[in-house]
C-alpha positions in Angstrom: -10.5 -3.5 3.3 -10.7 -2.8 7.1 -6.9 -4.1 9.6 -7.8 -5.2 12.8 -4.0 -4.6 14.3 -3.7 -7.0 17.3 -2.4 -4.6 20.3 -3.4 -6.4 23.2 -0.6 -8.0 24.8 1.7 -7.8 27.9 4.6 -7.7 25.9 6.6 -8.9 29.6 10.2 -9.2 28.5 10.0 -5.3 27.3 8.1 -4.4 30.6 11.9 -3.1 31.8 12.2 -1.5 28.6 8.4 0.5 28.3 8.2 1.7 31.6 4.7 0.0 31.9 3.0 0.9 28.4 1.9 -0.9 25.9 4.4 -2.7 23.9 3.0 -1.6 20.6 3.7 1.7 21.7 7.6 1.2 21.7 8.7 4.7 20.0 11.2 3.9 17.4 12.9 7.5 16.7 9.6 9.2 18.3 7.7 7.1 16.4 5.7 4.4 18.2 5.1 1.1 16.3 1.5 0.9 16.2 1.6 4.5 14.5 4.0 3.4 11.8 1.1 0.4 11.0 -1.4 2.9 10.8 0.2 5.9 8.5 1.5 2.6 5.7 -1.9 1.3 6.3 -3.5 4.9 5.2 -0.9 5.5 2.8 -1.7 2.3 1.1 -5.3 3.4 0.5 -6.9 1.1 4.2 -8.6 3.9 5.4 -10.2 1.5 8.6 -8.5 0.1 11.0 -9.4 -1.6 14.4 -7.1 -2.0 17.1 -7.6 -4.7 19.7 -6.0 -3.6 23.0 -5.8 -5.0 27.1 -3.2 -3.9 28.1 -2.3 -0.8 28.9 -5.4 0.3 26.5 -6.0 3.6 28.2 -2.1 4.5 27.0 -3.0 3.5 24.1 -5.7 5.0 22.5 -4.3 8.5 24.4 -0.9 8.0 22.5 -2.5 7.4 19.2 -6.1 9.5 19.6 -7.8 9.7 16.2 -4.6 8.5 14.0 -2.5 9.7 11.0 -4.7 11.1 8.3 -6.7 9.4 5.9 -7.4 6.6 8.0 -10.6 5.7 10.6 -9.5 4.4 13.7 -12.1 1.5 15.9 -11.1 0.0 19.1 -12.1 -2.9 20.8 -11.4 -4.5 23.8 -10.7 -7.1 24.7 -10.1 -7.6 28.9 -9.0 -11.3 29.4 -6.2 -10.3 27.4 -3.5 -12.6 30.1 -4.7 -15.3 27.4 -4.1 -16.3 24.4 -4.5 -14.2 21.3 -6.8 -15.9 20.1 -9.4 -13.9 22.3 -8.2 -10.4 20.9 -8.9 -12.1 17.2 -12.1 -12.9 18.8 -13.7 -9.4 20.2 -12.9 -8.3 16.7 -14.8 -11.5 15.3 -17.5 -8.9 13.6 -14.8 -6.7 11.3 -14.4 -11.1 10.2 -17.8 -10.6 7.3 -15.8 -9.1 5.1 -12.3 -8.3 3.4 -9.6 -7.8 6.5 -5.7 -7.5 6.9 -4.9 -8.9 10.1 -1.8 -7.6 11.8 0.1 -8.1 14.9 1.3 -5.0 16.0 5.1 -5.6 17.1 6.0 -5.7 13.6 8.7 -2.6 12.2 8.2 -2.8 8.2 9.2 -0.9 5.8 5.4 0.6 4.4 6.1 -0.5 1.4 5.7 -4.7 2.7 1.9 -2.8 3.5 1.3 -1.7 0.3 2.6 -5.5 -1.2 0.3 -7.0 0.8 -2.8 -5.1 0.1 -1.8 -4.8 -3.9 -1.4 -8.6 -4.2 -3.7 -10.0 -6.9 -4.2 -13.1 -4.4 -6.8 -12.3 -2.5 -5.8 -14.0 0.2 -2.3 -14.0 1.4 1.3 -13.5 3.8 4.2 -11.6 3.9 6.9 -14.5 3.3 10.6 -13.8 4.2 12.8 -17.0 2.8 16.0 -14.6 3.9 16.0 -15.5 7.6 18.2 -17.2 9.4 15.8 -19.2 11.3 16.3 -20.2 14.9 13.4 -22.5 15.4 10.6 -19.8 17.1 10.0 -18.1 14.3 6.1 -19.0 12.8 7.4 -20.6 9.2 5.2 -20.6 6.5 5.6 -23.9 4.5 4.5 -23.9 0.2 3.6 -26.3 -2.1 3.5 -24.6 -5.5 1.8 -21.3 -5.3 -0.3 -21.6 -2.1 0.2 -22.0 1.6 -0.3 -25.2 3.3 1.0 -24.9 7.1 2.1 -22.7 9.4 4.4 -24.2 12.0 7.0 -23.0 14.8 10.5 -24.0 13.8 8.8 -25.0 10.3 8.9 -28.8 8.9 10.7 -30.6 6.4 8.5 -31.9 3.2 7.7 -28.6 1.8 9.3 -26.2 -1.5 10.5 -23.3 0.4 9.8 -22.2 4.1 10.1 -19.1 5.4 8.8 -16.9 7.9 5.9 -15.5 8.4 5.9 -11.5 9.0 3.0 -11.3 10.8 0.6 -10.0 8.0 -2.3 -11.5 6.8 -5.2 -10.4 4.1 -8.7 -11.8 3.8 -11.3 -11.7 1.0 -14.7 -12.0 2.7 -15.0 -14.7 2.2 -11.9 -17.1 3.9 -12.8 -14.3 6.7 -15.6 -15.7 7.2 -13.9 -19.0 7.5 -11.4 -17.9 10.0 -14.1 -17.1 11.8 -15.8 -20.1 12.6 -12.7 -22.2 12.6 -12.5 -18.8 16.0 -15.6 -19.5 17.5 -15.4 -23.6 17.2 -11.6 -22.9 19.7 -13.5 -20.2 22.4 -16.3 -22.8 22.1 -13.9 -25.1 23.0 -12.3 -24.1 25.9 -8.7 -23.4 23.9 -8.6 -19.6 24.9 -4.5 -19.7 26.1 -3.7 -20.0 22.5 -2.2 -17.8 19.7 -4.0 -16.9 17.1 -2.0 -18.6 14.5 -2.6 -21.1 15.7 -5.7 -22.4 13.6 -4.2 -20.6 11.2 -3.3 -24.2 9.4 -6.8 -25.3 9.7 -7.1 -22.0 7.7 -5.2 -23.0 4.8 -6.2 -26.7 5.0 -9.7 -25.0 4.2 -8.8 -22.3 2.1 -6.2 -21.0 -1.0 -4.4 -19.1 0.9 -1.1 -17.5 -1.4 2.0 -15.0 -0.3 4.5 -12.2 -1.0 8.2 -13.2 -0.8 9.8 -9.9 1.1 12.6 -11.1 1.1 15.3 -8.4 2.3 13.0 -6.3 2.8 13.8 -4.2 6.3 11.6 -5.6 9.1 11.8 -6.6 12.5 8.5 -8.5 15.2 10.2 -6.9 18.0 10.0 -9.3 21.3 13.2 -8.4 22.8 15.1 -5.4 23.6 17.5 -6.2 21.6 14.9 -6.8 19.0 14.7 -2.7 20.1 18.0 -2.3 19.6 18.4 -3.6 16.2 15.2 -2.0 15.1 17.1 1.5 15.9 20.2 0.9 14.0 19.5 -1.4 11.1 16.1 -1.3 10.3 14.4 2.3 10.5 17.8 3.7 8.3 17.3 1.2 5.8 13.3 1.8 5.9 14.0 5.4 5.5 16.6 4.9 1.9 13.7 3.1 0.5 
């Protein structure tokens, strides 16, 4: 299994905090978000990661170097990183031929969450947090039975369960190839300003994708300066106690 980490975005709302560096290099207790994810992947038995960079890519590569022990890091560059994140995933399309993890690189989480995804009995799997109080901005996974049927920002009614997506998705080789097909259709049609998650509803229609619940486990996406404060004061202490 190879992990694709999407680390190309500008992170405009955090530029004052990052000093112009890429968001994935934000340090929580002296260690960057990207390095923490790579360490979590290595601990979960994932031995290869493809990191897609764009904004501040020289700094990202210098900040990670060869990466932590136990995992090989390969680098890809998305020169059109100011468009939608779909292009970052499309940059890694050659990796979508075998089993993969697709991961946002701006997440702080317990390593156990990564291991839960890797070890899940579901060949295709999201991480779902149903304990989140939705604000309307979250990418919500919508479930009937044991299957995720849709992902919608803010969510909609008519489903048995809804929960926020952590931003990580595991796919089998066959499902990864379907995702590549869907990405190719969108990119060819000029839909280059969208997020990669906007392709996931079509993927959910064509591929059975399960989920693992992470309710109450410590994690946060880093989008705003307040998220960094929360990560340092609330999330990391809980991770370290686990």
